[in-house]
C-alpha positions, 0 to 999 in steps of 0.5 A: 817714372824714369826720365828718357835718356838725353838724345843720342844716336844709340838708336835702332831702325825699323822699317819696310821700304815704305816707312821707317822709325828710330827706336832708342835704347829705352823703347821710345820711338823718337823719329818717324816721318809720314807718309814718306821717309822725307815727310813731316816727322810724326815723332820728332823727339830726336830734334827737340828739347829733352824736357819737351812734352811730346814728339815721341811714343814711349813705354816706361815702367814705374821705377824703371831701372834698366833696359837691354835691346837687340835685333832679332837675328837677321831681321829688322825687328827690335826687342827691348826689355825693360826692368824696374827696381823690383825685377819686374820685366816686360818686352817690347817688340817693334817692327814695320810689317813686310811680307808677301801677300796676295801676290804682292809685297805688303809694306803697309805704313804701319808700326807694330808694337807688342808689349808682353810681361816677362817676369813679375807684374811690370807696371807700364805707362804708355805715352803716344804723343805725335806732332805735326808741322815739324813739332809745332802742332799738337794733333786733335785726338778722337777716341773709339772703343779700341782706338785713338785717332790723331788728326795730323794736318792733312793725314790721320793716323789711327792707333788700334789696341787691345789694351785699355784705351782709357789708360793710353789716352790719359797716360795712366800707369797700369799692370801688364799682366798679359800681352798687348798689341798696338798698331799705328797706321792709316785711319782704317779698321782692322779685320781681326783683333789687334793681337791676332793681326800683330802676331800674324804680321810679326810671324810673316815679317820675320819669315820675310827677313830671314829668307831675304838674308838667306838669299844674300851672297856674304863673306864668311868673316864679319857676317853679322856686320854685313847682314846688319848693314845690308838690312839697314841699306834696304830700309833706306830704299823706297820700293814704290818709286825706287828712290834711296835716301842718303839717311833717315834723318835731317839736321843731326849736325856734323858736330856740335854748333858747327852749323853743318846741319843738313836734310839727308832724306832725299835721293842723291845720285852719288850716294845711291850708286854706292848703295846699289853697288854694295847690295849688288855685291851681295846679290841683292839686285832688286834694289838696283832694279827698282832704282833703274825705274827711278833714274830712268824717269829722271833721265827721261824728264831731264832737259838735254840730259842735265842731271841735278844732284838730288831729287825727292822720293817722288821725283820732285825736282825742287826740294827748297831748303827752309829753317824750321824754328819750331825744333831746337835741334839735336841736343839743342844744336840747331838749326833744323833744316827741311829740304836741301838747297844742294839740288840747285847746284851743279855737280858733274859726277851725277852722270857717272853715278847713274851709269855706274849704278845700273851697268850691271843690268846689261851684264847680269844674266840672272835678271828677268829683264836686262838692259838693251839698246833702248836703255843704252840710247837713253844713257848716251844722252847722259854721256853727252853731258859728261863729255861736255862737262868733264872739265867744267867747274862745279860744287863737287862731291862735298857740295861747297856752297860758296865756291866752285872749281873743276873737281877731280872727282867729278871729272873722274866720274865723267870719265867713268860715264863714257868708259862704261858706255863704251863697255855697254856698247861693246856688250850690245854689239854696237861697234861704232858706238863702242869705238866712239865712247872709247875715244871720248873716255881716253881723251877725258882720262888723259886730261884728268891725269894731267890736269889734276896732277900737282908736280910740286906736291907729287900728288893728285889734288882735289881740283885742277890746278889746285893745291888741296887734297880730298879723300875722294882721290882715294877712289881712283882705283875703285872707279878704274881710272888708275891702277892702285900700283901706279906710282902716281896713286901711291904718292897720292895715297901717301899725301892723303895719309899725311894731310888727312889721316888722324889716327884711324880716321880720315877727314874728307878734307882739311882746308876751311870751307863755308863753315870753317875747318871740319871737326869730324872724320867722314866715316865713308872716307875712312872706308875709302882709305881701307880699300886703298890700303888693301889694294896696295898690299897693306892688308893688316893695317887696313884690318886694324882700321876696320876693327877700330871702326867696328868699335865705333858702331852703336850698340845696334851695329849702326853708323852715322855720317861721321866720328869725332876723332877725339871723343869717338862719338857718332855725329851726323845724319843717321843711319848713313848709307855711305857708312853702311856701304863701307862696312859691307865693302871692307868686310868683303875685302878683308874676309877669307874665302869660303874655300879657306873656311870650309 
């Protein structure tokens, strides 16, 4: 038997906006949480030792010699071909079902695997070894005629198949002389044969994704980049509640033994704004509509309009952070964390993030239900918080754990909250409220532009009265507080390039933080640099950086949080919505128009 590859981020994602799993290049599922994206990892091999027994769902050939992997065009369906030393081949097709059925979207918490011979007589061993309690416990297993049941703490999963259950239960190698189907999901009986259901699910799921992609408004250049990124962002959303996770993993370190290992399986208001905006730009507005319900519940349940920076997928306000001793971490680089203490922080950019993420619903006539005065009045409560907090210290966009300051980005987003409320009020014909919010916004803008400016450096800086820079300053034109042609922004861009740029990569900041000096570039920041360069007319330089980033994507076209600037290796949680958003935005801004192409 071939040994599994060392953990890496050469992974593909399957999912259906309810469940998601990460599949490595040899067709092993190495990460999957259940019953939610932020739940207990049923498969946790990604964060376990290479030599560990279990925590994966692997398919191996006897004398395996190689593998190839791809997504089916314009879908979230992965095909992996395995070949042995004699040329025998089999294909593994992995997906989570998603399609319209009986007037609703079917998105069962199920993983489907179809295994079929391609050439010769491949001999396969299947290892289904779930764990629970973050890898600490092996499940009790029971067996039926065509299924195995895994008792995983409070949940039970059933694997139903038309393959010999005896071989699966005892991990016995057997010849794959015909197609076999495997469905892992809730402990429920199937209404038809496994192969019939799997084939039907595959056909309908492929049809769904093809139609969804068909509805996107995409640029003519870099279409494959945009489509893959859009599908991946979709997979990071939870349709039931509308929440959007920042990434599907926890504790992939920013680099090595940095200690920068965080749980990203929660909904950050800031990250969700960027995701919603990117999908809206492609006309995929349904995610915004679902997210509107989510943030409306947050706003209504927030005392006085105060917003904490992140929430659980079910609107949980407390997601306490704990170190998990049972898992050693990605490549042994622990700690592994469950939960994120950042929810206790004050981060004042959230008010702008919420309003910016849903403002389109007040202006887009395509939507079946548009925002009205009632929603506007809810948002005014958030605006009042922004008005009072724009010049107050917080942990900032980078979530510093041991120091606070009046962060320029947070202040800009408070301005954005009030500025957009003025626009919404004008749209709704609420003249008095439009005047009020315009006055507040103008006051905040004047304060930000004066207090965040460092005359000695000739640049805006990360905190009022400070002397350090961070990459979020490059968002000033994007947020709208300053034109890109403004000499103050041009000099800030020059300063950011001088202090934060490393070749074609951009650090988020260089000053030491709670864990020392950063070692990896934050990929989202590199995309912010690309945007800034395009806005100031340095388009070809921006394109060069963009093409370099494309070369750092994994073989499935996906990005993690960061790139090590020297090795070029992906590090950080995966797939990172920030990074996938950047791919969409940069591709759109660098592409030709359809008129130019046609």
